[in-house]
N, C-alpha and C positions, 0 to 999 in steps of 0.2 A: 107613350104614346097611347092620346085618350081614342079607342074607336066608335065610332057612329052609326047607328044602328037604323032603321028605316022607320023605327016607331019611335024613335027619341022626337020630343020638339022641338025644331028650328031657332036657334037662339044666333041673333046675330053679332058679329066681331065690336061694332061699336061698343055697343051697351055693357059686355064685358070690361072695354079698355075702361069706361066711364065706375064701375065696382070697384076697379083695382085703384085706380087713382083717386076714389071717396075713403078707400081703408086707407091707403099711404097717410091721407091728408091727417086724416082721425088719430094715427100713431104719431104723426109730428107732433100734433094740439097738443096729446097726451105726455110726451117727451116736455115741453115746452114746461107745462104745467106743474109736472112734477122738480121740474130745477127750479122753478122761481118760489116754489113750496119749502124746498130744502135751504134756498138762501136764507128766505126771512126766519125761519125759522132756530138756524142757525146764530142770527144775529142779535145782541143785547143790548139793552139801555145802557148806558155807564148809571151805576150811584151815586147818588149826590153827597160830599165831604162836606162835614159840618167843624168852624172853625170859631176859636175862642179869642175874642179881643183882648186887651189889659189895657187900660191908661198908665200904668205902674208898676214895680216889680213887686210884689207883696215879700212882707219881713219874714225871714227865716227861723222858726222858734229856734233858741240857745239849749243846749244839752244840760241837762241835769246834770252834776258832782256825785260820785260815785265814791263812797267809803273804800281803804282797801283792806281788803279779808285778812282778819285776824290770823295769829301765827295759831297754828294747828298743835298740839301737843304728840312727842314721839312714841310712835309705838311698837313696843316690844315683838318681835318676831315669834309665832307661834311655831313651838318645836312640836310637830306630829310621832307621835309614840309607833315604836319601830312595827314592820307588818307581822303578822303573824307565820312561823313558819311553815312551809306547805307539809300537808301529810301525804307521804309516799301512800299509793295502795297501787294494789297487785296490776287495778282494769285503768289506770293514770297511764298520759301518754306518755314516753319516752323524755328523761329529762335532756338538756343543754348536754351536758358531758357525754353521754351516750349517742347523741346525737352525731359529737362530734367523732367517736371510735368508729362509730357506723361509716362517717365517713373518710375517717383515716382508714378501715378497713376496706372499703369501695377503692379508693386511689392506690390501696398498696394492691387488689384484685387487677387494678388498671394495670399499675407497672408492670405486674407481674406476667399478664397477658400481655400489654408491647415488648417486654423481655422475651418473652416465648416468641411472638411474631416474628421480632426481629433476630431470634437466634434461630429461627425456623430460614429468613430469608438469609442469612450469614451462611446456615448450611445448603442452604438451595447455591447460592452463589457459588460456595465451595464444590458444591458438587458439578454444576457448570464448568467452572473453571477446572477441577480435574478431568470430567469429562474431556475440556477442552485441549488438555494437556494431553491426555491419551491420548486423544483423535491425532494430534500433533506429531506424540510421538512414531505411534503407528504410522503416519502417512511420511516422516522420516524414516525409521526405517522401511516403509517400502519402498522410499527412493533409495535409499541407500544398498537396500538387495538390486534394485534392479542398476541401479550405478553400478553394483559390481557385479553384477550378471553380466551389462554391457562389456564391462571391461573383461572378464574372462571370455567371452565371444570375441573381444577384439585380439586380449590373447593365445585364444586359440587358432585363430585367422594368420594370426602375424606367427603361431608358433607351426600352423600348417604352411603359411607361406614361405617362411625359414627351411622345413624341412624339404617341401618340393625346390626350393633354390640349393637345399644342399644334396637330393638328390637329380637335380639338372645337372650342378655342378659335377658330383660325382658319376653319372655318365657323360659329362664332357670328357673330365679326365680319362675315365675307361675309354673313351673312346677315341681322344687323341695319345693315351698310349695306346689302342688298339692299330689307331692308324701309324703313329711313330715306332713303333711294332715291326707293321708290316711294313712301313720304309724301310725300318732296318734290316728287316729279311728282304726286302724286293735288295735293297743295298748290295748286303751280305749275297745274295746273290748272283746280282750285278758284279760285284767283287770277284765271287768264286769262279762267274763265267765268264770275266775279263781275264782276271790268273790265269785261269783255262785253257782259254782262248791264246796268252802272251806264252804261254808256256808250249801249247801248242806248235805256235809261230815257231820261237825259239830251237825248240827241237827240229823243225822243218828247213831254218838255217842252218844250225848245226851241222842236219844232213848235209845240207847240198854245200856244204863250205868241206865237209868231211869227205865228200864225194870227188870233189876237186882238189882237194889235198894229194899232192906227191910228195914221201918222205923221203929221204934221204938213208943210203942203206948205213945200219951199224949205230941208229940211233936207240938211246932209253926207251922204254915205254912209259916209264913215268913222267915225263916232261907236260906243264903244261904252260902257255902260254895267255895273256890277256889284251887284247886288241880294244881301239876305241876308233869303231865306225861311225862317218857321218852319212846320212844317206838324203836323198832325196824323198817329196812325197810320194812319188812312184814307186819306192825301194833301190832306185839305184845307187849306187856306191859311188860317193865323190871323195874319199879318202879314208886310208885306215892309217892309225896308230897306233902302236905299240905300246901301252901304256904299264905292263909289267912282261919282261921278257923270261924265257923259260931257262936260259942260261946256255940254248943252241941256238946262234945266229940264224944257223941254217936249217934248223927247224921253225924259227920266227918268219925266216923268208921264203920258207913253204908256205906257212899260214897266212900268210900276209898275199903273197900269192894268189891260194884258192880262193882269199873272200873277195879280192879283184874278179877274179873268174866266173863267181856264184853271181854278180851282179844282172838282172836284178834280184835285189831278194826279196820272199814272199811275205809281205804286211798285211795284218788283219785288218778287213773292213773296219770296224767298230772303232769307233773313235777315241775312245778312252785305250782302248787295249792297244790303238794303232799310234797314240800318243807316250806309250814305253819305247816305241821304234824309233824315234823322230825327235830331235833330228841327228839324235846322236843314240849309238849303240851300244854297250857292255855287251861283246862277246869274249867269252872263255873256251879255249878249245884244249881238249887233253890229246896225247900222243896213242896212250893206248884204248880209243875209242874208234 
């Protein structure tokens, strides 16, 4: 934006528009002149064409005959003399055979180097294969060792289990034997107690029967009679029968009367001992008791 000061001269807006329009008109006129001049400068006039007119076709000249060439005599081949043999000098370059020999030597060196490289590669492969085989062997040996260790541990566990089972079996057997021994001891004690109880009650019955026996006069002192006494659970005598006579009927009758008079007989309260007296009791009586 243009600032106007108080000292600047006054310019009207219409004068400014006229100047701009005149300038634009001048530019367009110059452009039209340049366009017209360029078109006229590039346009050329066509050149004139010259044409010859003939009333008749003129005759062509005939060709002049040419004589055949004469045969030339055959020429003998010229034999060139052989080239002189080259003179070998110390500083002369190597001949072809020397170059071929050098090539052979270089090829041989290359082959040897290639063989050496191949041998090194084969050795490296062999070393790698050997190392791999050693590693596999070590791994297999380690695996076998671990397997043996596991089997040994398993065997030890099985042996320990078998030993514990054997110990338990032995302990059970000892316990059973102890129980059986205690049972036998208790049974023997019971049997002894039962036998003692039976013996005591037999003695009591014999003493009671002997106290009730009235023997006739003049009897022998070595008489013995056996009687079968049927008893009730209360000890009362149901019947008496002589199973083995003493040979003296008077003595037998006296013993039978004494047994009947001793009813009820004293019986033990213990079941096993009581079973020895019921339902029948075999009673033996001696005259000298």
